[in-house]
C-alpha positions as CSV (number, residue, x, y, z in Angstrom):
1,X,-1.1,45.4,20.4
2,X,1.6,43.0,21.6
3,X,0.8,39.3,21.8
4,X,0.7,37.6,25.1
5,X,2.4,34.4,26.1
6,X,0.1,31.4,25.8
7,X,-1.8,30.7,29.1
8,X,-5.0,28.7,29.0
9,X,-6.3,30.7,32.0
10,X,-6.2,33.9,29.9
11,X,-8.6,32.5,27.2
12,X,-11.8,34.2,26.3
13,X,-14.9,32.8,27.9
14,X,-16.5,29.7,26.5
15,X,-19.2,31.5,24.4
16,X,-16.5,33.7,22.8
17,X,-14.4,30.7,22.0
18,X,-17.3,28.8,20.5
19,X,-18.3,31.8,18.4
20,X,-14.8,32.1,17.0
21,X,-14.5,28.4,16.2
22,X,-18.0,28.4,14.6
23,X,-17.0,31.4,12.4
24,X,-13.7,29.7,11.4
25,X,-15.6,26.4,10.7
26,X,-18.0,28.2,8.4
27,X,-15.3,29.2,6.0
28,X,-15.2,27.3,2.7
29,X,-12.1,25.3,1.7
30,X,-10.0,26.9,-1.0
31,X,-7.8,25.1,-3.6
32,X,-4.8,25.4,-1.3
33,X,-6.6,23.8,1.7
34,X,-5.3,20.5,2.9
35,X,-8.4,18.5,2.1
36,X,-9.7,20.4,-0.9
37,X,-8.6,17.7,-3.4
38,X,-10.6,15.2,-1.4
39,X,-13.8,17.1,-0.6
40,X,-13.9,20.2,-2.8
41,X,-15.4,23.6,-1.8
42,X,-17.2,22.6,1.4
43,X,-16.9,24.3,4.8
44,X,-13.9,23.6,7.1
45,X,-16.3,22.1,9.7
46,X,-17.9,19.8,7.2
47,X,-14.5,18.6,6.0
48,X,-13.3,18.1,9.6
49,X,-16.3,16.0,10.4
50,X,-15.9,13.9,7.3
51,X,-12.2,13.4,8.0
52,X,-12.8,12.4,11.6
53,X,-15.1,9.6,10.6
54,X,-12.4,7.8,8.6
55,X,-9.2,9.4,9.8
56,X,-7.4,6.2,10.7
57,X,-8.8,4.0,7.9
58,X,-5.9,4.3,5.6
59,X,-3.4,3.5,8.4
60,X,-5.3,0.3,9.0
61,X,-5.3,-0.6,5.3
62,X,-1.9,0.7,4.2
63,X,0.3,1.5,7.2
64,X,3.4,1.7,5.0
65,X,1.9,4.4,2.8
66,X,0.8,6.4,5.9
67,X,4.2,6.2,7.4
68,X,5.8,7.6,4.2
69,X,3.1,10.3,4.1
70,X,3.8,11.5,7.7
71,X,7.6,11.6,7.2
72,X,7.3,13.5,3.9
73,X,4.7,15.9,5.3
74,X,7.1,17.5,7.9
75,X,7.9,21.1,7.0
76,X,6.5,20.7,3.4
77,X,3.6,22.1,1.4
78,X,1.4,19.0,1.5
79,X,-0.8,19.7,-1.5
80,X,2.0,20.7,-3.8
81,X,4.9,18.5,-2.7
82,X,3.6,15.5,-0.7
83,X,0.2,14.5,-2.0
84,X,1.2,14.2,-5.7
85,X,4.0,11.8,-4.8
86,X,1.8,9.7,-2.4
87,X,-0.7,9.3,-5.2
88,X,2.0,8.3,-7.6
89,X,3.4,5.7,-5.2
90,X,-0.1,4.2,-4.6
91,X,-0.7,4.1,-8.4
92,X,2.6,2.5,-9.2
93,X,2.9,0.2,-6.2
94,X,-0.7,-0.9,-5.2
95,X,0.8,-3.9,-3.5
96,X,2.7,-1.7,-1.0
97,X,0.8,-2.0,2.3
98,X,2.7,-3.5,5.2
99,X,5.6,-2.2,7.2
100,X,7.6,-5.3,6.2
101,X,7.0,-4.6,2.5
102,X,8.2,-1.1,3.0
103,X,11.3,-2.3,4.9
104,X,12.1,-4.8,2.1
105,X,11.6,-2.1,-0.5
106,X,14.0,0.3,1.3
107,X,16.7,-2.4,1.6
108,X,16.4,-3.5,-2.0
109,X,16.8,0.0,-3.4
110,X,19.9,2.2,-3.3
111,X,19.5,5.6,-1.7
112,X,19.3,7.3,-5.0
113,X,16.7,4.8,-6.3
114,X,14.6,5.3,-3.2
115,X,14.8,9.1,-3.7
116,X,13.2,8.6,-7.1
117,X,10.6,6.2,-5.6
118,X,9.2,8.7,-3.1
119,X,10.0,11.8,-5.1
120,X,12.2,13.5,-2.6
121,X,16.0,13.9,-2.4
122,X,16.1,14.5,1.3
123,X,18.7,12.6,3.3
124,X,17.3,13.6,6.7
125,X,13.9,12.2,5.8
126,X,15.4,9.1,4.4
127,X,17.4,8.5,7.6
128,X,14.3,9.2,9.6
129,X,12.3,6.6,7.8
130,X,15.1,4.0,8.3
131,X,15.2,4.9,12.0
132,X,11.5,4.6,12.5
133,X,11.4,1.2,10.8
134,X,14.2,0.0,13.2
135,X,12.1,1.2,16.2
136,X,9.0,-0.5,14.9
137,X,11.0,-3.7,14.8
138,X,11.7,-3.1,18.5
139,X,8.0,-2.4,19.1
140,X,7.1,-5.7,17.4
141,X,9.4,-7.5,19.9
142,X,8.0,-5.6,22.8
143,X,4.4,-6.3,21.8
144,X,5.0,-9.8,20.5
145,X,1.5,-10.8,21.2
146,X,0.3,-8.4,18.5
147,X,0.9,-9.2,14.8
148,X,-1.0,-6.4,13.0
149,X,1.1,-3.4,12.0
150,X,-1.6,-0.9,12.8
151,X,-2.3,-2.4,16.2
152,X,1.4,-2.4,17.1
153,X,1.9,1.3,16.3
154,X,-1.5,2.1,17.9
155,X,-0.3,0.4,21.1
156,X,2.8,2.6,21.1
157,X,0.7,5.7,20.3
158,X,-1.7,5.0,23.1
159,X,1.1,4.7,25.6
160,X,3.3,7.5,24.3
161,X,3.6,10.6,26.6
162,X,3.9,13.9,24.8
163,X,5.5,15.4,27.9
164,X,8.4,12.9,27.7
165,X,9.0,12.9,24.0
166,X,12.8,12.6,24.2
167,X,12.5,9.5,26.4
168,X,10.2,7.8,24.0
169,X,11.4,5.1,21.6
170,X,10.1,7.1,18.6
171,X,10.5,10.6,20.0
172,X,14.2,10.2,20.6
173,X,14.9,9.7,16.9
174,X,16.8,12.6,15.4
175,X,14.6,15.0,13.3
176,X,11.4,13.7,14.9
177,X,9.6,16.9,15.9
178,X,6.6,17.2,18.3
179,X,4.5,17.7,15.2
180,X,5.7,14.5,13.5
181,X,5.4,12.6,16.8
182,X,1.8,13.8,17.2
183,X,1.0,13.3,13.5
184,X,2.0,9.6,13.8
185,X,-0.1,9.2,17.0
186,X,-3.1,10.8,15.3
187,X,-3.0,8.6,12.2
188,X,-2.6,5.5,14.2
189,X,-5.7,6.0,16.3
190,X,-5.1,8.4,19.1
191,X,-7.6,11.3,19.6
192,X,-5.1,14.1,20.0
193,X,-3.7,17.2,18.1
194,X,-0.4,18.3,16.6
195,X,1.1,21.8,16.7
196,X,0.6,22.4,13.0
197,X,2.1,25.7,11.9
198,X,-1.1,26.8,10.2
199,X,-3.2,26.0,13.3
200,X,-0.7,28.0,15.4
201,X,-1.0,31.0,13.0
202,X,-4.8,30.9,13.3
203,X,-4.7,30.8,17.1
204,X,-2.3,33.7,17.2
205,X,-4.5,35.7,14.9
206,X,-7.8,34.9,16.4
207,X,-6.9,34.9,20.0
208,X,-3.9,37.3,19.9
209,X,-1.9,34.6,21.6
210,X,1.7,33.6,21.0
211,X,2.0,29.8,20.9
């Protein structure tokens, strides 16, 4: 059976959708699941509810770490490639919290030294981080009545329009995909979703729908 192009009007009825979502939510996290290291072998729905309760907490406490996390996560296996490096950064640099501290760290280190710091020799991601930090400087000037890092990025995230990504101060940065754009908004307090590859695969499988 060929897959049909995505059209919300072609969805199954509400009861069928709820039934599929409940079935998916009842599955237990495996060792390769995104939040397995945090919650262990509980159901997907239980993990989702636990995550939702404190999803933005880390961005409020350590916006610098969350920014690094989001940039490194793009097109990478999070459990294998990203999470171990984030843990190492937090262990070795417990003082790293603010955007200003991250900017200073980036300016103090050579490119090669920073590659060792965050565990990735990726020039595109390095340049993306530099570009985002420059744009956050502009946001600080735009919202000069706000001093807190989280609140500044949250203000941007609330006002950002996903339908006009390439006109957005963050969205126009090279190598910022829709997924990264949305990932940033989610972590900084917006109730939205990102087109994660695994989510798209599940939708295609369960709804026979090409996204």
